[in-house]
N, C-alpha and C positions, 0 to 999 in steps of 0.2 A: 231214082232210088237205086241203091247198090244191091246187086243180085249176088247172093252167096249160095254156093253149093256146099252143104255140110255133109261130110261122109262120116257116119258114126254107126258102129256096129253094136253098141251097148244100148239095149232098149230102155234102160233106166236113165241114161245120160241124154238120149236124143231130145226128149221134151224139155229138159232143163236148158240145154244149150240153145235149142230153137227159141225158147222163151226169152232168154237173155238177148239174143241177137234181134229178135222181132221187137222187143221193148226199146231197142235203140234205133228202130226205124228201118232195119234191113229187111229185104225180101229174101226169105230163106226157103230153099228146096232141100229136102233130106234124101240122102242115099244111104242104104243100110250096108253097102259093100262097094268095093271097087268095080265089080261087075255092073251094079246098078248105076254107079257114077258114070261109067263109060257110056251106057245107054242114054242117060240123061244129057251128058255133055254132047252127044251126037245130035240132040234134038233142039237144044237151046243154048244161048251164050250166057256166061256168068262173068262177073267182075272179080270174084274171089272164090277160090277153092280152099276149104278148111278141112283137114283130115289129120289123123294121128300118123306119126312117122311110121310106126309099126302097127298096122291095122290088122290085128289077129292073123298073122302069117302073110299078110299082103303088104308089100313095101310101097306104101302110098307115096312117100317122098321120091323114091327112085323112079316109080312109074310116071309121076307127074313131071319130074325134071327131064326125063329122057324121051318121053312120048310126044312127038310133034303134034299129034292129034289133040292132046290135052292143051298144048300151048295155043294151037290155032282156034279150037272151039271152046276151050275152058277159060282159064284165068288170065288169058292174054299174055302169058309167058313169064312175066316177072312178078305178078301178084299171086304168090303162093305162100300159104301160111301153115307150115307144119306145126303140130302141137305134140308135146310129149306127155305120156302118162306118168 
């Protein structure tokens, strides 16, 4: 099963996105911020990290592309899926 870490700060969007991904058979873990995502990534591996490019003042794309810790523990380096609002 593909493990996805979904970083979503909008409380209305979280259950919707989670439901869509789960209905397609993915195992989804939710993080409400990049700080939460960092803690979660430190404790378990994921196949894919999904987050908005500009996560309310936090540069998710920049952080994930340049942070070796995310590459090593998170999405495996090349499996990064930024989304735009």
